[in-house]
C-alpha positions as CSV (number, residue, x, y, z in Angstrom):
1,M,104.6,95.1,87.2
2,N,101.4,93.0,87.7
3,E,97.8,94.2,88.2
4,T,98.2,94.0,92.0
5,D,101.2,96.3,92.0
6,I,99.4,98.7,89.7
7,I,96.3,98.9,92.0
8,R,98.4,99.2,95.1
9,N,100.6,102.0,93.6
10,Y,97.5,103.7,92.3
11,C,96.1,103.8,95.9
12,I,99.3,104.9,97.5
13,Y,100.7,107.4,94.9
14,V,97.5,108.7,93.3
15,L,94.3,108.3,95.3
16,F,95.7,108.8,98.8
17,P,97.6,112.0,97.9
18,I,94.6,113.4,96.1
19,W,92.4,112.7,99.1
20,V,94.8,114.5,101.4
21,I,95.3,117.4,99.1
22,V,91.5,117.9,98.8
23,G,91.3,117.8,102.6
24,F,93.9,120.6,102.6
25,L,91.9,122.6,100.1
26,D,88.9,122.2,102.4
27,F,91.1,123.6,105.2
28,L,91.9,126.6,103.0
29,Q,88.2,127.2,102.4
30,H,87.7,127.2,106.2
31,R,90.3,129.9,106.5
32,K,88.7,131.9,103.6
33,T,85.3,131.8,105.4
34,N,86.9,132.8,108.7
35,I,85.9,129.7,110.7
36,A,87.3,131.2,113.9
37,E,84.8,134.1,113.7
38,T,81.8,132.0,112.5
39,S,81.3,128.4,113.6
40,G,84.5,128.5,115.6
41,L,85.9,126.0,118.0
42,M,83.2,123.3,117.8
43,E,83.5,122.9,114.1
44,S,87.3,122.9,114.4
45,I,87.0,120.1,117.0
46,S,84.8,118.2,114.5
47,H,87.6,118.5,112.0
48,Q,90.0,116.9,114.5
49,L,87.5,114.1,115.0
50,L,87.4,113.6,111.2
51,L,91.2,113.2,111.1
52,L,91.2,110.9,114.1
53,S,88.4,108.7,112.6
54,M,90.5,107.8,109.5
55,G,93.8,107.4,111.4
56,P,93.3,103.7,112.3
57,A,92.3,102.8,108.7
58,I,95.3,104.6,107.2
59,L,97.8,103.0,109.7
60,C,96.2,99.6,109.1
61,G,96.6,100.0,105.3
62,L,100.2,101.1,105.6
63,F,101.5,98.5,108.0
64,L,99.1,95.5,108.3
65,E,98.1,92.7,106.0
66,I,94.7,93.4,104.5
67,N,92.4,90.7,105.9
68,K,88.8,90.6,107.1
69,M,89.7,92.2,110.5
70,V,91.6,95.1,108.8
71,L,88.8,95.5,106.3
72,L,86.3,95.7,109.2
73,V,88.4,98.4,110.9
74,M,88.5,100.3,107.6
75,I,84.8,100.0,107.1
76,V,84.0,101.2,110.6
77,C,86.4,104.1,110.3
78,L,84.9,105.1,107.0
79,A,81.4,104.9,108.4
80,I,82.3,107.0,111.4
81,H,84.0,109.5,109.1
82,Q,80.9,109.8,106.9
83,I,78.7,110.4,109.9
84,L,81.1,113.0,111.2
85,V,81.2,114.7,107.7
86,Y,77.4,115.1,107.9
87,I,77.5,116.5,111.4
88,D,80.4,118.8,110.5
89,V,78.5,120.3,107.5
90,W,75.2,120.5,109.5
91,F,77.0,122.3,112.3
92,A,78.8,124.8,110.1
93,R,75.6,125.6,108.2
94,N,73.6,126.1,111.4
95,Y,76.3,128.4,112.8
96,H,76.2,130.7,109.8
97,R,79.5,129.8,108.2
98,D,79.0,130.3,104.5
99,I,79.7,127.0,102.8
100,Q,80.5,127.8,99.2
101,P,79.8,125.4,96.3
102,I,83.5,124.7,96.0
103,E,83.7,123.5,99.6
104,R,80.7,121.3,99.1
105,M,82.5,119.8,96.1
106,Y,85.6,119.2,98.3
107,H,83.4,117.3,100.8
108,I,82.0,115.2,98.0
109,Y,85.5,114.4,96.7
110,I,86.7,113.5,100.2
111,V,83.8,111.1,100.6
112,M,84.1,109.6,97.1
113,I,87.8,109.2,97.1
114,S,87.7,107.4,100.5
115,V,85.0,105.1,99.2
116,T,87.1,104.5,96.0
117,L,90.2,103.7,98.1
118,L,88.3,101.2,100.2
119,S,86.7,99.6,97.1
120,A,90.1,99.3,95.4
121,I,91.5,97.6,98.5
122,V,88.6,95.1,98.4
123,V,89.2,94.4,94.8
124,L,92.9,94.0,95.4
125,K,92.4,91.5,98.2
126,W,89.2,89.9,97.1
127,S,90.5,86.3,97.0
128,E,91.9,86.6,100.5
129,L,88.8,88.2,101.8
130,T,86.6,85.3,100.7
131,L,88.6,82.7,102.5
132,N,87.5,81.5,105.9
133,S,90.2,81.3,108.4
134,A,90.9,82.2,112.0
135,R,93.9,84.2,110.7
136,D,91.4,86.5,109.0
137,L,90.3,87.8,112.4
138,Q,93.7,88.8,113.6
139,F,96.1,91.6,112.9
140,H,99.4,90.7,111.1
141,W,102.2,92.9,109.9
142,K,102.6,93.1,106.2
143,A,104.7,90.2,104.8
144,Q,105.8,92.5,102.0
145,P,106.0,96.0,103.7
146,L,105.3,99.1,101.6
147,S,108.3,100.9,100.2
148,S,110.0,103.4,102.5
149,A,109.1,106.1,99.8
150,G,105.4,105.2,100.1
151,I,105.4,105.3,103.9
152,I,107.3,108.6,103.9
153,L,105.0,110.1,101.3
154,A,101.9,109.1,103.3
155,F,103.3,110.5,106.6
156,A,104.5,113.7,105.0
157,L,101.1,114.3,103.4
158,M,99.2,113.5,106.6
159,V,101.4,115.7,108.7
160,G,102.1,118.5,106.3
161,L,98.6,118.8,104.7
162,G,96.4,117.4,107.5
163,I,97.7,117.4,111.0
164,I,99.6,120.7,111.0
165,P,97.0,122.9,109.1
166,Y,94.0,121.5,111.1
167,S,96.0,122.0,114.4
168,I,96.6,125.6,113.4
169,E,92.9,125.9,112.7
170,L,92.1,124.5,116.1
171,Y,94.5,126.8,117.9
172,S,93.2,129.9,116.0
173,C,89.6,128.9,116.9
174,Y,90.5,128.2,120.5
175,A,92.3,131.6,120.8
176,K,89.4,133.4,119.3
177,S,86.9,131.7,121.7
178,K,89.1,132.5,124.6
179,L,89.3,136.1,123.5
180,R,85.5,136.3,123.2
181,K,85.2,135.0,126.8
182,E,87.7,137.6,128.1
183,V,85.8,140.4,126.3
184,K,82.5,139.4,127.9
């Protein structure tokens, strides 16, 4: 196994799973602080936007050759994600949801792990990123696709610890907001 394989496996089998698990721990913290009763539907929608903001970067990393175009997509996704994290925390705080120190730590981990993933990708593909070619500005399927196990792991983590829990959160916040309107 060469250095490229080690970095690639580290991203797929260590950093990415940790990033998703920390996102799930953040979800559990939202439940603990009763998001449906406090900041409610708007904060839950912001969590959906956070998930959506990283989707293109994750899919590009899984299926496309990393070149300047894909890196640009990843950087834009990460920038949007960071802006949305700030808005999310601001919104929750201003709508009186108690953000405990552990949840703040989760947010820091989510930010730092995503930056670390991106920087590892840049290091991994540095020589290709410094070349000037029209091919750099196009999307191309990976010449050597990721293993089926890596892709299955990524999708299982995203669905099981990201999409499903945050969809449950959205539904619970929506149901609570609808109930509040009916009571009025």
